[in-house]
N, C-alpha and C positions, 0 to 999 in steps of 0.2 A: 642390351637388354634392361631397363627398368623391370625391377622386380613387382614394384605393383603391380606394374602394369600386367604384370599374366592371369592369362583368363584361362590355364590347360592345364594340365601337369606334363601334355610336352615341352608347352616352351622353356619350362627349367632346362630338358636337355640343351640346350644351346647355351645359356647359362654356365653348366656345368661344362662342357666344352671346354668355356671361356676360360675359368680358369683351372680346371684340371692338366701335368702333366700328361700328355700322350701317351703314354705307355699309362697309365691310369687310366685315359676316360676305353682306350680301346679293353682297356681290361673289363671292362665295367660292360663295353659298349656293345660285341663282340660273343659273334657262336659260333658254330665250329662249319671247317670247310666253306664248303657256297655261299654258306647260310642262305638256303630257301629259304629253313623252315622256321628261321628271325624273322624275315620279310613274314612268311607262311602265318605264323602267330598270331599278327597284328591285320591282313588279311584275310582271315577266318572272320572274321569280328563282324568286317566290314558288309560278309554278304548273307551275316541272318537281317530278314528281316520282321520290323515289329507286326500287332494285330491288336491295336489300341484299343477300349473301351471309353464309350463314352455317356454320359451325362449320369456318370456316377459321382459322387460328394467328395472331393480329395481337399474338403477345408484342413485332415490335420491328416499328415504322413506320418505314419510310426516303422523307422528303420532298423529300429530292436531288435537282433534277434538272437539264440542261444547256441550255443559252441561245446558241445562235452559235456555240459552245465552251468561254463557259465553264459550269464547275461554282457551279450556287452550292443555298442551303441548300433551298429551294424556289420555288415556280414560283409567287410572288408579291411582284408591281415593286409600284416607285415610278412612277408618274403622271407629266407633267410638269404644273405646277403654279404659276401666276407670281404671282411678286411678294409672295414669304413674308416677308418681310421686315416687311408687313401685321402679319402671325399673328404674329411676335415678335421679336425682334435681333433674336438671330443666323439666322433666315431658313433660308435652303440649305445654308449651314454646319452646322446643326443635326440637320438632316435628313441628309445627308452621311455622318454621323460613324454615327446612326442605324442608318440604311442601309447602312453598312460595317460594322459590329457585328454585321446576322444576316449577308452574304455571303450576300447581292440585291444589286436592282437597282434603282438609279438613275436617272432621267430626269431632264437640268435643265433647267427649261423658259428658251428662250433668252430674253422677258419679267421675266426675275431678275430679282430686285434685291441678289444677287450672283455673278461673273463665272464664268467655266469656268475660272477660273487660282486663283482665292482658294478653290473644292470643291475643283479642287487639288490647294490645300495645305493643306486636312482630314491629308493620310494616303489611304493608299491603298482603294481600291477600284473598285468595276465601276462602270461611268457613262455610261448614251446622252445629247444630245444630239438636242432636241426647236430640229425648225428652222421658220420660216417662209419663202417665198422671196420678198425684196422686189425692188422694180421697180430698182435698183441694183444688178444680179447683183457689185459690186464686192464691198460687205457678206457679201455671202450667203458670200461664198468668202476673205473677212476670216474670217465666224464659224468658217466647217467651219475652216477653218486650223490658228485658236485651239484648235477642239475636240479635231481632231488633238492639237495641242504638247501640250496638257493632262492626252493619254494617254486620254480620252473613246474608248467601241469599237465608236460605229454611230454614224446620223446616226440618231432619229425624227422622217421629212418630213411632216408637218403635211398635206394636201393638198384638204381640206374647210371651209377657212377664205378664200376669195377676198373674200370679202367680209364684217364681221362682225356677228353674227347680229344681233338684236331683243333686248336681254337687258333688258326694260323697269325693271326692278328702279335699274340704273344709271343711266337715265334716266331718276329719278325723283331721284336719290340726289343726279345732278352726279358718278358718278365723277369720280374724278381721283385718281391716285398722291400721298400728300403726301408736304408740298414738301420733307418728310428725303431721302427715298429717291430713288434711280434705278434704267431700266434700265442697271445696269450693265455687258454685256453689249455697249451699243451706246456707252461714255462717248468719246467724243475720233473719235466720230463722225455729232455730229450729231442726234442719235434720244434721247439718255437720256435725255429730260427730255418723259415727256404736256406739250400741249399743254395748259387752263382751256379748258374753250367753254360754250356755255350747254347741248347736248345730250351728249354721253363724256363725255369726254376719252378714255378708253379709245376709242374708236372716230372717234374727228380722230383719232388717232394710225396705229391701225390701214388708216381711209381711206387712210389720204398716204401709204404708205409698202410694201404690200402690197400685191403683183401678181396682177392681177384674172385676167390671161393667161398666169398659169402649165396649165398642160401636159402631155401624157410627155415631149415633147420635155426640156422642163427634168429631167426624172428623167432622162432621159439627157445633159441636158452636168453634171448637181449626179455623177454617174460618172466623166469630165473632169474633177475637181476633187478628187475624193476616192477612197482606196484602201477605206477605210471599209463596211463595209455601209449601206446604208438602209434602214430599216425604210417604209410606207408606212400611213401613220400619215390614218387617217378613210374609208375601208371598209367598203362593208354590202354589196356586190352581188356575185354572178357574175360578170357583164360588167366591173365592175372591178376582181377577182380575177382574171380574165383577164391583163386588160390590162398588172396591176401584176407577171404573171408576164412575162410578154411585153415587158417593159422592163426586165426584170434587178433586180426589187424583192429584194430578201435575207431579206423578211419583210413580212410586212401587220396591222398591226394595228387590227380591227373593234372603232373607235370611232364617237361620235353627239357628239365634244366635251362630254362630261358632259352633252349634249341641251341644250349656248347654241347653235346654233349654225343646223340649218333646225329646226323642229319639228314632231310624225306623221313622225317617220320614225320607226323599230322601236326598239325596245333591241335594246341591241347584242347579248346574252344571247339575242333570236328570231333573228338576222341570223345568228348563228354557222354556225349546220350551211353554212348556202346557200357561206359563205363556203371552209368546211374543203373542203369535198368537188368546191366548181371548185378549187382553190389542191391537189388531189391531189396531197398529202403534197410537193411540189414546193418548196415552200418553209413554214417553219411559220409557224402563226397566233397572233395574243392574241388579247386582247378586254381593253375597259378599261369602264367605266363601269356604277354600281351594283355594286357587288359589294362588302357589307358584310362579309359571316360567312366561314369557314372551308369551308358548303356553296355557296357562291356556287362560288368558284371549284372545287369537288367537277364541281360540274355544269357549269362552263365547258370542263373539264379533259376527262369524259366524253363532252362535245361537239364536240371534238375539236382546242381551243385547246391551245398549249404550253403557258401560265402564264396568269395575267393583270396588267396595273397597278390600282391600287392611289392612289384620287386624293385628292376630301378630308379623308374620315376622317383622310390624313396632316397635311393642314392644322391639322383639326379635334386630334388629337394636340397637333403643335405646339400651336398657342394656348396652350389648356391648361397640358399642362407643360418647352414647346422640347422639346428632344432624347430625354428623358427620356416622354415623353407619346407620341413618335413611333416609340423601343423599344419601347413598349407597346401601340402598336395595333398592331403588326407582328407581336410575340408574342402576344396578342390571337389573330389573326386564324390562324399557328401554329396554336399550341393548335386553334383548333378544323379546320382542313385536317386535321388528322394524326387526331382521333378522330372525326371524318366516317368520312378513308378505313378505321380501326379500324372501325367501324361497318357501313362497307361491306362488308367485307372483301375493301380492298384493302391489301398492308402495298409495295407502290411503285406507281414511277406510271404504270409504264409497262403493271401491271394492271390501269389506272384502263380502263375500253373503256365506248361508249356500252350497253350493256347494262343498267347500270348507272343507268338512268334512265330518266326516259320523260316526253317534253314531255305537253305538250295536246292536242294536233292528233292525234296517238298513241292515248292516252286515248277521243276523241272516235270515232276509226275503229272504236274497240272497242262503239263503243256500235250496236245493230241500227235500221234504221234506221224497222221495224218493229216492232210488240209485239204477239201471239195470247193472248187467252188460253184455256183450258180450261176448258171449263164441270163441274163434278160431276151 
């Protein structure tokens, strides 16, 4: 496909699929086991309808918003995606430049193929650092301190991965990080190169390093070693929302890890409102998973999200056209979001309300349980 003719971010996936080795494409694209949640992350957005307001002056639409005190151009940010140099030689550096050019937020995966220092070196930008907690807490402390020194603004603590989900494509492909790449944040810590095994190199790496005993006490410990705000990434229930707030988290990311962990959990957009209600406005709630259109972002914000994070589309744009591809992915989403706001009758983020959307459950509740017919 001629990339100049691309009109939506999903079209970048076919371009990326044609460019990437099968092992790499499958690693980025696949979900866990039957991949039901992977499909549901998209389909659930399709079941939400808009209730637009009309005859509102939409001459000017302002998409800007504030996240953790940072003014950004739109409530569409970039989720952490591992090993981006598999997609393009410049990897995370190209992504960082593209995201900064749009004045939005990039989350750097701790499993990046570029270090926090390298990403910081590309220039200013608002960046969060995604973190797993490893058995060796000294490793965790070193990573956090380096992120702080590199100017990162928050920690996105992934809490849904005590054990790696079963990603059957990776097992079939015997996935391993290509020999010329390393997990740059772990260089010098004897963790930088994944072991190649008969199963999945990534699974072997994670099984050996991530702490399965991670609990809320470790979230409290993390607060003792950093002054950065901590977002808990991987919450999909009201119960865990209450615990996150009780344990001092600065925000919640409703996430099912791109449907790569436990299959048959709800789509994130389906879990969002439960979390928002439980949070009760005490902390901001964000969402990732399945966002492919500006209308998806509008639906999430109407249901109470402060913003959304986008993962796979960024990687597809990166694989297709490097930095220019990531820039275009973000521009397409911003343009769609601006248009959707205007057509819904909202001229700024604060005007997007719950009344702008109707869920499938609400539609079903309107259907009478019994239908009577009159005879003439």
